[in-house]
MDAnalysis code that builds the backbone (N, CA, C; Angstrom):
import MDAnalysis as mda
import numpy as np

u = mda.Universe.empty(651, n_residues=217, atom_resindex=np.repeat(np.arange(217), 3), trajectory=True)
u.add_TopologyAttr("name", ["N", "CA", "C"] * 217)
u.add_TopologyAttr("resid", np.arange(1, 218))
u.add_TopologyAttr("resname", ["UNK", "UNK", "UNK", "UNK", "UNK", "UNK", "UNK", "UNK", "UNK", "UNK", "UNK", "UNK", "UNK", "UNK", "UNK", "UNK", "UNK", "UNK", "UNK", "UNK", "UNK", "UNK", "UNK", "UNK", "UNK", "UNK", "UNK", "UNK", "UNK", "UNK", "UNK", "UNK", "UNK", "UNK", "UNK", "UNK", "UNK", "UNK", "UNK", "UNK", "UNK", "UNK", "UNK", "UNK", "UNK", "UNK", "UNK", "UNK", "UNK", "UNK", "UNK", "UNK", "UNK", "UNK", "UNK", "UNK", "UNK", "UNK", "UNK", "UNK", "UNK", "UNK", "UNK", "UNK", "UNK", "UNK", "UNK", "UNK", "UNK", "UNK", "UNK", "UNK", "UNK", "UNK", "UNK", "UNK", "UNK", "UNK", "UNK", "UNK", "UNK", "UNK", "UNK", "UNK", "UNK", "UNK", "UNK", "UNK", "UNK", "UNK", "UNK", "UNK", "UNK", "UNK", "UNK", "UNK", "UNK", "UNK", "UNK", "UNK", "UNK", "UNK", "UNK", "UNK", "UNK", "UNK", "UNK", "UNK", "UNK", "UNK", "UNK", "UNK", "UNK", "UNK", "UNK", "UNK", "UNK", "UNK", "UNK", "UNK", "UNK", "UNK", "UNK", "UNK", "UNK", "UNK", "UNK", "UNK", "UNK", "UNK", "UNK", "UNK", "UNK", "UNK", "UNK", "UNK", "UNK", "UNK", "UNK", "UNK", "UNK", "UNK", "UNK", "UNK", "UNK", "UNK", "UNK", "UNK", "UNK", "UNK", "UNK", "UNK", "UNK", "UNK", "UNK", "UNK", "UNK", "UNK", "UNK", "UNK", "UNK", "UNK", "UNK", "UNK", "UNK", "UNK", "UNK", "UNK", "UNK", "UNK", "UNK", "UNK", "UNK", "UNK", "UNK", "UNK", "UNK", "UNK", "UNK", "UNK", "UNK", "UNK", "UNK", "UNK", "UNK", "UNK", "UNK", "UNK", "UNK", "UNK", "UNK", "UNK", "UNK", "UNK", "UNK", "UNK", "UNK", "UNK", "UNK", "UNK", "UNK", "UNK", "UNK", "UNK", "UNK", "UNK", "UNK", "UNK", "UNK", "UNK", "UNK", "UNK", "UNK", "UNK", "UNK", "UNK", "UNK"])
u.atoms.positions = np.array([
    [162.715, 9.466, 336.702],
    [163.016, 9.480, 338.137],
    [161.790, 9.014, 338.915],
    [161.997, 8.223, 339.949],
    [160.902, 7.720, 340.765],
    [160.203, 8.868, 341.482],
    [158.846, 8.843, 341.451],
    [158.066, 9.876, 342.125],
    [158.025, 9.597, 343.621],
    [158.164, 10.661, 344.412],
    [158.151, 10.576, 345.868],
    [156.884, 11.231, 346.397],
    [156.284, 10.616, 347.402],
    [155.074, 11.165, 348.013],
    [155.435, 12.342, 348.916],
    [154.712, 13.452, 348.758],
    [154.856, 14.590, 349.668],
    [154.128, 14.231, 350.966],
    [154.840, 14.197, 352.090],
    [154.264, 13.703, 353.329],
    [154.184, 14.731, 354.444],
    [154.625, 15.952, 354.209],
    [154.580, 16.981, 355.252],
    [153.250, 17.716, 355.169],
    [152.442, 17.595, 356.216],
    [151.134, 18.235, 356.209],
    [151.270, 19.736, 356.462],
    [150.317, 20.512, 355.952],
    [150.376, 21.970, 356.145],
    [150.171, 22.354, 357.610],
    [150.708, 23.516, 357.945],
    [150.389, 24.155, 359.216],
    [149.106, 24.958, 358.982],
    [147.991, 24.476, 359.539],
    [146.685, 25.061, 359.228],
    [146.436, 26.372, 359.954],
    [147.421, 26.889, 360.669],
    [147.241, 28.162, 361.372],
    [146.825, 29.265, 360.404],
    [147.468, 29.288, 359.247],
    [147.163, 30.310, 358.237],
    [146.425, 29.732, 357.034],
    [146.038, 28.464, 357.111],
    [145.280, 27.854, 356.035],
    [146.101, 27.579, 354.787],
    [145.397, 27.163, 353.730],
    [146.007, 26.892, 352.421],
    [145.372, 27.821, 351.396],
    [146.188, 28.419, 350.564],
    [145.696, 29.266, 349.482],
    [145.795, 28.507, 348.161],
    [144.671, 28.366, 347.462],
    [144.669, 27.754, 346.134],
    [144.443, 28.851, 345.106],
    [145.324, 28.925, 344.111],
    [145.260, 29.953, 343.071],
    [144.940, 29.292, 341.736],
    [143.944, 29.813, 341.032],
    [143.575, 29.334, 339.701],
    [143.944, 30.411, 338.680],
    [144.660, 30.005, 337.617],
    [145.112, 30.957, 336.603],
    [144.666, 30.487, 335.221],
    [143.902, 31.329, 334.535],
    [143.496, 31.059, 333.165],
    [144.410, 31.824, 332.198],
    [144.446, 31.387, 330.956],
    [145.230, 32.083, 329.936],
    [144.410, 32.134, 328.656],
    [144.128, 33.357, 328.190],
    [143.245, 33.547, 327.040],
    [143.877, 34.523, 326.061],
    [143.865, 34.175, 324.783],
    [144.264, 35.099, 323.724],
    [143.028, 35.852, 323.241],
    [143.164, 37.169, 323.060],
    [142.058, 37.995, 322.562],
    [142.455, 38.543, 321.198],
    [141.721, 38.120, 320.155],
    [141.976, 38.570, 318.786],
    [140.911, 39.603, 318.413],
    [141.343, 40.782, 317.976],
    [140.405, 41.861, 317.665],
    [140.503, 42.220, 316.190],
    [139.342, 42.336, 315.527],
    [139.304, 42.690, 314.103],
    [139.206, 44.211, 313.948],
    [139.281, 44.664, 312.696],
    [139.187, 46.105, 312.438],
    [137.823, 46.655, 312.825],
    [136.795, 45.798, 312.792],
    [135.450, 46.247, 313.146],
    [135.249, 46.365, 314.654],
    [136.215, 45.886, 315.424],
    [136.088, 45.925, 316.870],
    [135.603, 44.625, 317.484],
    [135.185, 43.682, 316.640],
    [134.730, 42.387, 317.153],
    [135.908, 41.611, 317.723],
    [135.636, 40.847, 318.761],
    [136.694, 40.106, 319.435],
    [136.442, 38.607, 319.365],
    [137.530, 37.866, 319.312],
    [137.478, 36.408, 319.438],
    [138.424, 36.012, 320.561],
    [137.904, 35.244, 321.516],
    [138.699, 34.819, 322.669],
    [138.992, 33.326, 322.557],
    [140.268, 32.964, 322.703],
    [140.711, 31.577, 322.547],
    [141.412, 31.148, 323.827],
    [140.910, 30.094, 324.450],
    [141.548, 29.560, 325.659],
    [142.857, 28.883, 325.287],
    [143.940, 29.236, 325.967],
    [145.254, 28.669, 325.681],
    [145.596, 27.501, 326.608],
    [144.744, 27.229, 327.589],
    [144.940, 26.091, 328.479],
    [143.665, 25.270, 328.515],
    [143.825, 23.950, 328.633],
    [142.665, 23.077, 328.739],
    [141.909, 23.301, 330.036],
    [142.625, 23.723, 331.055],
    [142.025, 23.970, 332.363],
    [142.891, 24.979, 333.098],
    [142.357, 25.634, 334.125],
    [143.162, 26.628, 334.842],
    [144.362, 25.997, 335.532],
    [145.454, 26.722, 335.563],
    [146.633, 26.288, 336.314],
    [146.327, 26.406, 337.808],
    [146.659, 25.359, 338.553],
    [146.354, 25.330, 339.986],
    [147.654, 25.392, 340.786],
    [147.696, 26.312, 341.732],
    [148.845, 26.463, 342.605],
    [148.372, 26.480, 344.052],
    [149.103, 25.771, 344.922],
    [148.780, 25.738, 346.339],
    [149.924, 26.373, 347.120],
    [149.561, 27.256, 348.057],
    [150.543, 27.885, 348.937],
    [150.165, 27.590, 350.388],
    [151.152, 27.181, 351.185],
    [150.909, 26.898, 352.591],
    [152.247, 26.896, 353.332],
    [152.184, 26.923, 354.641],
    [153.384, 26.874, 355.454],
    [153.461, 25.533, 356.178],
    [154.663, 25.146, 356.578],
    [154.872, 23.918, 357.340],
    [155.685, 24.244, 358.592],
    [155.483, 23.446, 359.623],
    [156.241, 23.565, 360.868],
    [156.520, 22.154, 361.359],
    [157.782, 21.728, 361.304],
    [158.121, 20.339, 361.603],
    [159.395, 20.262, 362.436],
    [159.561, 19.131, 363.116],
    [160.750, 18.902, 363.913],
    [161.020, 17.424, 364.066],
    [162.127, 17.083, 364.687],
    [162.454, 15.690, 364.954],
    [162.742, 14.900, 363.694],
    [162.304, 13.633, 363.706],
    [162.546, 12.745, 362.563],
    [161.838, 13.228, 361.312],
    [160.670, 13.844, 361.486],
    [159.937, 14.351, 360.327],
    [160.740, 15.420, 359.598],
    [161.421, 16.286, 360.351],
    [162.274, 17.309, 359.733],
    [163.401, 16.670, 358.938],
    [164.059, 15.666, 359.495],
    [165.173, 15.010, 358.803],
    [164.695, 14.337, 357.522],
    [163.556, 13.644, 357.589],
    [163.039, 12.984, 356.384],
    [162.672, 14.007, 355.314],
    [162.063, 15.123, 355.727],
    [161.684, 16.160, 354.761],
    [162.915, 16.726, 354.058],
    [163.955, 17.039, 354.791],
    [165.150, 17.606, 354.177],
    [165.796, 16.623, 353.210],
    [165.820, 15.348, 353.566],
    [166.401, 14.341, 352.677],
    [165.603, 14.235, 351.379],
    [164.271, 14.195, 351.501],
    [163.428, 14.108, 350.306],
    [163.568, 15.358, 349.447],
    [163.626, 16.514, 350.089],
    [163.740, 17.766, 349.346],
    [165.031, 17.807, 348.533],
    [166.137, 17.353, 349.121],
    [167.403, 17.336, 348.383],
    [167.374, 16.327, 347.241],
    [166.668, 15.202, 347.457],
    [166.641, 14.144, 346.448],
    [165.728, 14.491, 345.273],
    [164.521, 14.980, 345.565],
    [163.539, 15.249, 344.508],
    [163.750, 16.627, 343.905],
    [163.929, 17.636, 344.749],
    [164.160, 18.987, 344.245],
    [163.014, 19.484, 343.383],
    [163.346, 19.884, 342.144],
    [162.348, 20.433, 341.231],
    [161.626, 19.406, 340.401],
    [161.856, 18.118, 340.644],
    [161.122, 17.082, 339.916],
    [159.720, 16.907, 340.510],
    [158.944, 16.000, 339.937],
    [157.542, 15.843, 340.323],
    [157.398, 15.089, 341.632],
    [156.401, 15.511, 342.405],
    [156.003, 14.849, 343.630],
    [154.591, 14.290, 343.462],
    [154.261, 13.256, 344.235],
    [152.866, 12.871, 344.422],
    [152.335, 13.745, 345.552],
    [151.464, 14.700, 345.200],
    [151.029, 15.699, 346.173],
    [149.573, 15.463, 346.571],
    [149.301, 15.212, 347.861],
    [147.916, 15.054, 348.316],
    [147.178, 16.399, 348.283],
    [145.957, 16.380, 347.792],
    [145.129, 17.581, 347.805],
    [144.461, 17.661, 349.175],
    [145.112, 18.367, 350.094],
    [144.683, 18.368, 351.497],
    [143.300, 18.972, 351.679],
    [142.913, 19.893, 350.813],
    [141.618, 20.548, 350.958],
    [140.454, 19.657, 350.530],
    [140.740, 18.522, 349.886],
    [139.690, 17.604, 349.425],
    [139.683, 16.302, 350.217],
    [140.151, 16.338, 351.446],
    [140.204, 15.116, 352.254],
    [138.797, 14.587, 352.527],
    [138.663, 13.274, 352.544],
    [137.444, 12.611, 352.987],
    [137.859, 11.515, 353.970],
    [136.878, 10.824, 354.558],
    [137.198, 9.898, 355.646],
    [136.546, 8.533, 355.412],
    [137.245, 7.509, 355.824],
    [136.785, 6.139, 355.647],
    [135.566, 5.884, 356.531],
    [134.458, 5.456, 355.916],
    [133.205, 5.253, 356.647],
    [133.193, 3.941, 357.431],
    [133.878, 2.922, 356.909],
    [133.914, 1.614, 357.561],
    [135.341, 1.076, 357.547],
    [135.638, 0.158, 358.433],
    [136.958, -0.467, 358.440],
    [137.258, -1.086, 357.075],
    [138.507, -0.927, 356.619],
    [138.964, -1.548, 355.373],
    [139.997, -2.609, 355.729],
    [139.644, -3.853, 355.525],
    [140.527, -4.955, 355.899],
    [141.592, -5.208, 354.843],
    [142.631, -5.908, 355.227],
    [143.668, -6.313, 354.283],
    [143.048, -7.125, 353.152],
    [143.371, -6.785, 351.901],
    [142.797, -7.461, 350.748],
    [141.580, -6.766, 350.174],
    [141.044, -5.751, 350.866],
    [139.880, -5.018, 350.363],
    [140.286, -4.137, 349.180],
    [139.383, -3.982, 348.233],
    [139.660, -3.148, 347.060],
    [138.646, -2.025, 346.896],
    [137.731, -1.880, 347.857],
    [136.728, -0.813, 347.812],
    [136.798, -0.027, 349.118],
    [136.907, 1.303, 349.001],
    [136.916, 2.190, 350.158],
    [135.568, 2.879, 350.251],
    [134.914, 2.758, 351.381],
    [133.621, 3.395, 351.586],
    [133.840, 4.809, 352.115],
    [133.514, 5.821, 351.295],
    [133.736, 7.219, 351.680],
    [132.928, 8.128, 350.768],
    [132.759, 9.361, 351.199],
    [132.028, 10.368, 350.428],
    [132.995, 11.065, 349.468],
    [132.758, 10.946, 348.161],
    [133.651, 11.548, 347.167],
    [133.044, 12.753, 346.464],
    [131.822, 13.128, 346.826],
    [131.119, 14.195, 346.119],
    [131.868, 15.525, 346.267],
    [132.164, 16.166, 345.131],
    [132.838, 17.459, 345.143],
    [134.317, 17.394, 345.408],
    [134.889, 16.201, 345.419],
    [136.316, 16.050, 345.698],
    [137.051, 15.577, 344.443],
    [138.360, 15.801, 344.423],
    [139.158, 15.678, 343.200],
    [139.695, 14.261, 342.977],
    [138.848, 13.254, 343.131],
    [139.256, 11.878, 342.853],
    [139.039, 11.583, 341.374],
    [140.066, 11.025, 340.717],
    [140.029, 10.797, 339.280],
    [140.485, 9.375, 338.977],
    [139.761, 8.688, 338.101],
    [140.145, 7.342, 337.683],
    [141.511, 7.379, 337.006],
    [142.403, 6.490, 337.413],
    [143.751, 6.442, 336.860],
    [144.773, 7.191, 337.690],
    [144.307, 8.084, 338.563],
    [145.222, 8.799, 339.452],
    [145.422, 8.012, 340.746],
    [146.239, 8.566, 341.611],
    [146.534, 7.921, 342.889],
    [145.600, 8.435, 343.982],
    [145.499, 7.639, 345.035],
    [144.783, 8.037, 346.245],
    [145.654, 7.664, 347.435],
    [145.690, 8.549, 348.428],
    [146.481, 8.315, 349.629],
    [145.553, 8.022, 350.801],
    [145.798, 6.898, 351.484],
    [145.071, 6.551, 352.698],
    [146.043, 6.708, 353.859],
    [145.615, 7.423, 354.894],
    [146.533, 7.732, 355.978],
    [145.804, 7.687, 357.315],
    [146.426, 7.038, 358.290],
    [145.884, 7.008, 359.649],
    [147.027, 6.891, 360.633],
    [146.717, 7.123, 361.890],
    [147.724, 7.019, 362.941],
    [147.290, 5.939, 363.922],
    [148.114, 4.913, 364.056],
    [147.826, 3.806, 364.963],
    [148.984, 3.672, 365.936],
    [148.671, 3.782, 367.220],
    [149.700, 3.686, 368.272],
    [150.838, 4.675, 368.022],
    [150.438, 5.927, 367.680],
    [151.390, 7.019, 367.439],
    [152.322, 6.753, 366.263],
    [151.917, 5.856, 365.357],
    [152.699, 5.556, 364.157],
    [151.845, 5.822, 362.916],
    [152.380, 6.629, 362.006],
    [151.649, 6.918, 360.778],
    [151.640, 5.695, 359.864],
    [150.460, 5.339, 359.399],
    [150.297, 4.224, 358.467],
    [149.708, 4.780, 357.183],
    [150.377, 4.559, 356.056],
    [149.937, 5.122, 354.788],
    [149.914, 4.062, 353.693],
    [149.106, 4.340, 352.651],
    [149.070, 3.496, 351.457],
    [148.772, 4.398, 350.266],
    [149.577, 4.273, 349.213],
    [149.400, 5.041, 347.988],
    [148.995, 4.066, 346.889],
    [147.746, 4.188, 346.405],
    [147.202, 3.215, 345.465],
    [146.518, 3.908, 344.300],
    [146.323, 3.156, 343.216],
    [145.710, 3.708, 342.006],
    [144.204, 3.506, 342.034],
    [143.474, 4.488, 341.482],
    [142.018, 4.471, 341.474],
    [141.516, 3.790, 340.204],
    [140.631, 2.797, 340.382],
    [140.023, 2.102, 339.238],
    [138.654, 2.669, 338.891],
    [137.890, 3.098, 339.899],
    [136.551, 3.645, 339.679],
    [136.177, 4.522, 340.857],
    [135.331, 5.529, 340.576],
    [134.876, 6.452, 341.617],
    [133.362, 6.560, 341.552],
    [132.690, 6.305, 342.662],
    [131.261, 6.547, 342.805],
    [131.059, 7.610, 343.880],
    [129.810, 8.044, 344.071],
    [129.544, 9.102, 345.042],
    [129.970, 8.720, 346.451],
    [129.875, 7.424, 346.783],
    [130.156, 7.012, 348.151],
    [131.133, 5.844, 348.234],
    [131.989, 5.702, 347.227],
    [133.011, 4.660, 347.302],
    [134.096, 4.907, 346.260],
    [135.282, 4.349, 346.540],
    [136.407, 4.366, 345.602],
    [136.861, 2.927, 345.423],
    [136.962, 2.479, 344.176],
    [137.460, 1.140, 343.864],
    [138.927, 1.251, 343.465],
    [139.762, 0.407, 344.057],
    [141.198, 0.441, 343.830],
    [141.620, -0.583, 342.787],
    [142.700, -0.293, 342.068],
    [143.245, -1.245, 341.099],
    [143.823, -2.455, 341.825],
    [144.572, -2.203, 342.891],
    [145.170, -3.276, 343.690],
    [144.605, -3.245, 345.107],
    [144.432, -4.392, 345.736],
    [143.850, -4.433, 347.086],
    [144.813, -3.881, 348.141],
    [144.243, -3.541, 349.293],
    [145.040, -3.045, 350.415],
    [145.953, -4.139, 350.960],
    [147.139, -3.737, 351.386],
    [148.075, -4.678, 351.995],
    [148.092, -4.579, 353.516],
    [147.282, -3.664, 354.057],
    [147.195, -3.516, 355.506],
    [145.794, -3.045, 355.874],
    [145.488, -3.117, 357.153],
    [144.164, -2.769, 357.658],
    [144.098, -1.286, 358.013],
    [142.958, -0.633, 357.679],
    [142.731, 0.759, 358.042],
    [141.402, 0.863, 358.774],
    [141.420, 1.591, 359.890],
    [140.224, 1.740, 360.706],
    [139.312, 2.840, 360.174],
    [138.070, 2.783, 360.604],
    [137.104, 3.830, 360.283],
    [137.659, 5.194, 360.699],
    [137.483, 6.189, 359.833],
    [137.986, 7.525, 360.120],
    [139.329, 7.836, 359.512],
    [139.970, 6.842, 358.874],
    [141.250, 7.101, 358.209],
    [141.070, 8.178, 357.144],
    [142.058, 9.044, 356.988],
    [142.005, 10.121, 356.003],
    [142.273, 9.577, 354.594],
    [141.513, 10.054, 353.630],
    [141.686, 9.656, 352.226],
    [141.840, 10.925, 351.403],
    [142.972, 11.032, 350.702],
    [143.271, 12.228, 349.925],
    [143.374, 11.880, 348.434],
    [142.798, 12.700, 347.547],
    [143.167, 12.580, 346.132],
    [144.602, 13.056, 345.945],
    [145.317, 12.468, 345.006],
    [146.737, 12.776, 344.806],
    [146.947, 13.238, 343.369],
    [147.729, 14.295, 343.223],
    [148.069, 14.838, 341.911],
    [149.587, 14.972, 341.780],
    [150.080, 14.901, 340.555],
    [151.492, 15.207, 340.304],
    [151.688, 16.718, 340.384],
    [152.726, 17.145, 341.091],
    [152.970, 18.570, 341.279],
    [154.468, 18.827, 341.359],
    [154.839, 20.090, 341.130],
    [156.238, 20.499, 341.230],
    [156.322, 21.741, 342.121],
    [157.451, 21.896, 342.794],
    [157.712, 23.111, 343.553],
    [158.000, 24.247, 342.583],
    [157.359, 25.397, 342.782],
    [157.598, 26.526, 341.879],
    [158.908, 27.237, 342.187],
    [159.394, 27.118, 343.421],
    [160.689, 27.694, 343.790],
    [161.234, 26.928, 344.983],
    [162.494, 27.125, 345.252],
    [163.146, 26.419, 346.351],
    [162.651, 26.985, 347.680],
    [162.100, 26.148, 348.576],
    [161.625, 26.660, 349.862],
    [162.772, 27.230, 350.692],
    [162.507, 28.352, 351.340],
    [163.469, 28.947, 352.263],
    [163.167, 28.429, 353.660],
    [164.101, 27.687, 354.231],
    [163.887, 27.042, 355.515],
    [164.305, 27.972, 356.654],
    [163.406, 28.166, 357.604],
    [163.704, 28.959, 358.795],
    [163.919, 28.019, 359.972],
    [165.115, 28.042, 360.556],
    [165.451, 27.137, 361.652],
    [165.358, 27.885, 362.983],
    [164.549, 27.348, 363.895],
    [164.390, 27.958, 365.206],
    [165.396, 27.380, 366.207],
    [165.828, 26.156, 365.964],
    [166.893, 25.524, 366.734],
    [167.424, 24.373, 365.891],
    [168.176, 23.454, 366.477],
    [168.763, 22.375, 365.687],
    [167.763, 21.279, 365.340],
    [166.492, 21.457, 365.761],
    [165.526, 20.377, 365.548],
    [164.206, 20.843, 364.955],
    [163.954, 22.146, 364.908],
    [162.652, 22.667, 364.492],
    [162.834, 23.656, 363.357],
    [162.020, 23.502, 362.305],
    [162.087, 24.437, 361.190],
    [160.696, 24.717, 360.646],
    [160.592, 25.830, 359.933],
    [159.374, 26.176, 359.212],
    [159.755, 26.592, 357.799],
    [158.777, 26.562, 356.893],
    [159.027, 26.957, 355.506],
    [157.705, 27.318, 354.849],
    [157.798, 28.189, 353.856],
    [156.636, 28.527, 353.029],
    [156.751, 27.721, 351.739],
    [155.706, 26.939, 351.449],
    [155.730, 26.014, 350.308],
    [154.769, 26.510, 349.230],
    [155.203, 26.392, 347.982],
    [154.342, 26.742, 346.843],
    [154.513, 25.659, 345.783],
    [153.437, 24.935, 345.504],
    [153.496, 23.861, 344.516],
    [152.478, 24.125, 343.403],
    [152.807, 23.678, 342.205],
    [151.916, 23.823, 341.051],
    [151.531, 22.440, 340.535],
    [150.249, 22.212, 340.378],
    [149.761, 20.947, 339.839],
    [150.126, 20.876, 338.359],
    [150.717, 19.772, 337.941],
    [151.180, 19.653, 336.560],
    [150.277, 18.782, 335.710],
    [149.068, 18.497, 336.191],
    [148.111, 17.694, 335.446],
    [146.906, 18.529, 335.050],
    [146.140, 18.009, 334.077],
    [144.888, 18.637, 333.675],
    [143.880, 18.562, 334.803],
    [143.151, 19.658, 335.036],
    [142.137, 19.703, 336.073],
    [140.829, 19.157, 335.528],
    [140.513, 17.912, 335.894],
    [139.337, 17.250, 335.321],
    [138.037, 17.933, 335.705],
    [138.021, 18.679, 336.804],
    [136.782, 19.336, 337.225],
    [136.266, 20.302, 336.172],
    [137.153, 20.855, 335.342],
    [136.717, 21.834, 334.351],
    [135.796, 21.211, 333.305],
    [135.764, 19.876, 333.208],
    [134.895, 19.207, 332.239],
    [133.504, 18.930, 332.786],
    [133.299, 19.122, 334.089],
    [132.037, 18.736, 334.716],
    [131.399, 19.946, 335.382],
    [130.389, 20.521, 334.715],
    [129.636, 21.630, 335.298],
    [128.163, 21.263, 335.401],
    [127.907, 19.957, 335.476],
    [126.521, 19.482, 335.492],
    [125.776, 19.922, 336.748],
    [126.508, 20.275, 337.815],
    [125.853, 20.677, 339.057],
    [125.394, 22.121, 339.023],
    [125.787, 22.905, 337.987],
    [125.395, 24.302, 337.887],
    [124.117, 24.444, 337.061],
    [123.218, 25.350, 337.462],
    [122.037, 25.622, 336.614],
    [122.463, 26.297, 335.314],
    [121.686, 26.118, 334.257],
    [122.005, 26.652, 332.932],
    [120.957, 27.695, 332.535],
    [121.424, 28.840, 332.042],
    [120.535, 29.885, 331.526],
    [121.057, 30.332, 330.169],
    [120.234, 30.135, 329.125],
    [120.617, 30.477, 327.752],
    [121.952, 29.842, 327.378],
    [122.097, 28.582, 327.735],
    [123.251, 27.750, 327.380],
    [124.516, 28.105, 328.160],
    [124.410, 28.967, 329.160],
    [125.577, 29.317, 329.964],
    [125.353, 28.897, 331.418],
    [126.397, 28.392, 332.093],
    [126.248, 28.031, 333.515],
    [126.082, 29.269, 334.381],
    [125.343, 29.127, 335.460],
    [125.055, 30.230, 336.375],
    [125.827, 30.011, 337.674],
    [126.558, 31.034, 338.103],
    [127.274, 30.973, 339.367],
    [126.312, 31.359, 340.484],
    [126.004, 30.415, 341.362],
    [124.972, 30.622, 342.378],
    [125.540, 30.941, 343.759],
    [126.857, 31.035, 343.890],
    [127.458, 31.318, 345.191],
    [127.141, 32.744, 345.628],
    [126.606, 32.904, 346.836],
    [126.250, 34.229, 347.337],
    [127.499, 34.973, 347.834],
    [127.522, 36.295, 347.697],
    [128.678, 37.060, 348.183],
    [128.721, 37.102, 349.701],
    [129.908, 37.382, 350.228],
    [130.109, 37.559, 351.658],
    [129.862, 39.030, 351.988],
    [128.728, 39.301, 352.659],
    [128.332, 40.685, 352.927],
    [128.943, 41.230, 354.218],
    [129.936, 40.528, 354.792],
    [130.587, 41.064, 355.984],
    [131.329, 42.359, 355.660],
    [131.686, 42.542, 354.383],
    [132.263, 43.785, 353.902],
    [131.446, 44.276, 352.716],
    [131.413, 45.576, 352.506],
    [130.638, 46.128, 351.406],
    [131.216, 45.695, 350.058],
    [130.325, 45.402, 349.101],
    [130.761, 45.014, 347.771],
    [131.092, 46.252, 346.947],
    [132.072, 46.137, 346.043],
    [132.489, 47.238, 345.200],
    [132.304, 46.844, 343.748],
    [131.973, 47.837, 342.923],
    [131.800, 47.591, 341.501],
    [132.235, 48.804, 340.695],
    [132.437, 48.593, 339.409],
    [132.834, 49.689, 338.505],
    [132.035, 49.569, 337.231],
    [131.719, 50.725, 336.620],
    [130.943, 50.764, 335.376],
    [131.834, 51.291, 334.255],
])
């Protein structure tokens, strides 16, 4: 079945929740020694967010939802958005942007999106190479994009359950969306940015002391 691009942006009022799930088997011997075996190549990633749409956007969303249903979508990773540093002309194959720490992967898709004269302009293209400050495309652009256009990494994803649509009138609806990424998370292979102590990576993120920390012994 042909993959359809997910085009409804989240309602950022409540933000986006990303859930990471690991799966590990624990084998215990008679002596009490344990062996832990990872059952997944990378953590399962799930995104939860709400949407609020109306007008033509609502009609297009409902049509796509009925057509695709539980099959795979091309899902933009909204939390990893970056922005075009310079104008990209028609025929260009290199996008100037900051990719550091973002989920751009060679062989996957990238979504370029901007609004010109109140009209959304988008392009879904394949990534040939990724550098810290540029993305090289397999095929050149077929249209012009101005500086500041949004650039999203794209992953294949599926809806974990059927969204329940709340209708406020005949033109406006909201829904809670939950999608699961169905691809391997390439970030799990790259921990070069973390310091190493006795062959193990060190988590350097400081806690949020706005609330007291709790621990158990």
